[in-house]
FIKOLFI-296402 format. One line per 10 residues: number of its first residue (from 1); for each residue x, y negated, z of C-alpha. Coordinates in pm, whole numbers, plus 50000, padded with zeros to 5 digits. Layout:
# FIKOLFI-296402
NUM> X/Y/Z; ... $
//
This chain:
# FIKOLFI-296402
1> 57432/35862/05389; 57085/35714/05413; 56957/35545/05724; 56628/35400/05842; 56553/35206/06159; 56223/35172/06335; 56072/34999/06635; 55721/35118/06705; 55485/35058/06994; 55351/35373/07156 $
11> 54993/35260/07160; 54667/35441/07237; 54747/35785/07104; 54533/36081/07202; 54629/36446/07178; 54346/36632/07004; 54356/37009/06976; 54305/37005/06600; 54348/36767/06310; 54264/36744/05944 $
21> 54511/36861/05678; 54864/36829/05816; 55149/36631/05674; 55387/36924/05650; 55649/36724/05843; 55802/36895/06145; 55973/36721/06436; 56208/36937/06641; 56506/36921/06879; 56338/36649/07087 $
31> 56562/36552/07380; 56477/36264/07614; 56729/36131/07867; 56954/36430/07815; 56684/36657/07955; 56699/36486/08295; 56407/36316/08474; 56356/35944/08427; 56350/35769/08766; 56177/35431/08759 $
41> 56163/35156/09019; 55932/34856/09047; 56101/34601/08822; 56415/34724/08644; 56363/34818/08280; 56467/35172/08192; 56588/35264/07843; 56635/35642/07833; 56786/35782/07512; 56581/35994/07272 $
51> 56697/36217/06987; 56502/36437/06745; 56517/36601/06402; 56272/36548/06115; 56223/36809/05843; 56023/36702/05538; 55796/36920/05322; 55879/37015/04963; 55845/36722/04729; 55968/36464/04981 $
61> 56321/36338/05030; 56504/36162/05309; 56628/35926/05038; 56277/35779/05020; 56236/35631/05368; 55908/35456/05280; 55723/35777/05189; 55705/35917/05543; 55735/35843/05915; 55771/36060/06224 $
71> 55800/35990/06595; 55756/36161/06934; 55505/36020/07184; 55443/36088/07553; 55121/36150/07745; 54971/36333/08041; 54632/36498/08074; 54459/36437/07740; 54560/36075/07689; 54916/35945/07665 $
81> 55036/35772/07981; 55169/35495/07758; 54836/35448/07586; 54680/35180/07805; 54534/34884/07622; 54798/34648/07762; 55089/34892/07726; 55403/34764/07560; 55635/35063/07580; 55840/35068/07264 $
91> 56060/35325/07103; 56343/35194/06889; 56522/35451/06680; 56742/35507/06376; 56733/35810/06145; 57029/35937/05946; 57005/36149/05633; 57147/36493/05715; 57035/36665/05394; 56781/36611/05117 $
101> 56489/36698/05348; 56638/36670/05700; 56701/36354/05903; 56845/36332/06253; 56715/36043/06463; 56831/35875/06783; 56713/35578/06983; 56572/35465/07317; 56245/35417/07500; 56179/35082/07665 $
111> 56001/35129/07999; 55905/34821/08199; 55729/34953/08512; 55559/34621/08587; 55354/34649/08269; 55352/35020/08183; 55254/35179/08516; 54935/35096/08701; 54905/35420/08898; 55145/35624/09108 $
121> 54995/35928/08937; 55210/35834/08638; 55491/36003/08832; 55434/36342/08675; 55544/36568/08392; 55457/36385/08072; 55387/36605/07774; 55564/36537/07447; 55375/36519/07120; 55460/36394/06772 $
131> 55283/36178/06518; 55373/36213/06150; 55250/36021/05847; 55281/36034/05471; 55247/35707/05283; 55122/35621/04936; 55342/35424/04692; 55131/35113/04759; 55192/35145/05135; 54855/35292/05220 $
141> 54821/35590/05452; 54801/35923/05270; 54796/36173/05557; 54835/36155/05933; 54881/36424/06197; 54911/36435/06575; 55063/36751/06717; 55153/36876/07064; 55480/37043/07164; 55589/37257/07458 $
151> 55827/36985/07578; 55786/36773/07889; 55950/36466/08039; 55950/36432/08419; 55896/36075/08540; 55976/35999/08904; 55937/35708/09144; 56267/35551/09252; 56349/35604/09621; 56595/35428/09850 $
161> 56722/35491/10202; 56878/35271/10469; 57073/35360/10784; 57189/35197/11104; 57386/35371/11379; 57418/35201/11718; 57569/35101/11948; 57886/34999/11764; 58142/35068/11898; 58032/35359/12114 $
171> 58202/35542/12401; 58301/35900/12327; 58040/36144/12457; 57769/35879/12479; 57444/35885/12283; 57437/35734/11938; 57100/35635/11793; 57067/35659/11416; 56771/35487/11252; 56673/35402/10897 $
181> 56397/35401/10640; 56295/35596/10333; 56094/35403/10076; 55990/35457/09715; 55848/35255/09431; 55476/35185/09452; 55361/35106/09097; 55026/34972/09217; 55166/34724/09469; 55486/34657/09268 $
191> 55692/34698/09584; 55867/34970/09786; 55657/35145/10050; 55742/35405/10314; 55757/35776/10234; 55589/35982/10505; 55655/36341/10614; 55974/36370/10409; 56254/36601/10524; 56564/36381/10538 $
201> 56913/36499/10628; 57133/36314/10874; 57488/36352/10749; 57829/36264/10893; 58171/36207/10737; 58472/36199/10966; 58715/35910/10919; 58982/36018/10670; 58759/36285/10514; 58583/36267/10177 $
211> 58302/36513/10249; 57974/36468/10434; 57821/36751/10639; 57458/36780/10747; 57407/36743/11121; 57030/36780/11140; 56710/36728/10942; 56444/36478/11048; 56089/36414/10925; 56009/36056/10828 $
221> 55721/35881/11006; 55398/35765/10844; 55573/35440/10754; 55891/35604/10627; 56090/35532/10945; 56377/35762/11044; 56520/35801/11393; 56724/36051/11591; 57005/36069/11848; 57342/36244/11849 $
231> 57645/36259/12077; 57936/36043/11964; 58261/36235/11926; 58490/36090/11657; 58510/35786/11429; 58319/35823/11107; 58028/35740/10878; 57659/35825/10924; 57398/35834/10649; 57051/35961/10560 $
241> 57009/36176/10249; 56679/36270/10081; 56682/36536/09809; 56374/36411/09627; 56047/36567/09511; 55899/36641/09171; 55742/36294/09178; 56015/36108/09370; 56384/36059/09303; 56660/36144/09548 $
251> 56799/35875/09779; 57113/35850/09990; 57202/35558/10213; 57548/35404/10214; 57745/35532/10514; 57739/35326/10834; 58079/35338/11009; 58091/35384/11385; 58404/35335/11595; 58419/35586/11881 $
261> 58637/35480/12176 $
//
């Protein structure tokens, strides 16, 4: 079985509507992160998996790894989101010979939000394109083609929630105040900032139970603050849970235990 490994930078690709004579190479079965959104914070590097299939035109063989190259790329609008001049998003992958003209490839993206994202508008549905090349025996470029696909990759901003229920302990029947915050990654400020006007569920889990139930839904303030009151009845855990948006990941706070006496 043949194998080829690559590590290419996704540099300033564009996605034109037409190109010169094509390479005849097709790239199919593109799957990024198992089809799930990629949720990115402010500092942690994300390495979502990527897999795809390459089918070569007649006259080319997967046994000759130096005669061709093929790779997906990602963009939004008309210019790839990874195509900034200082971008350093890399895609490392390995292709395995499946048949004489078919290779199956797998690898990972390398996403460092501190360097790759300079706008919160990058939290969107990235389009998926492919770039294919045929090479001459001396290593020179013979043909090159950029092509679009119908695939997309949803990129979201990481969100996190906190909770505090007080007083602790509390007398049965008395008022319990539950506060907290909902914040998400701000790729411009490289920090977490409040999420405003978000519908966040206040949930409760009775001591000895494994399931949370929703008590009420509260809107976050302009700074992402959360606050409400409930009547204390039994011992248990309180938490805030946010389901997420198309641009923002879900967030659930760790439960805060309250002893009711």
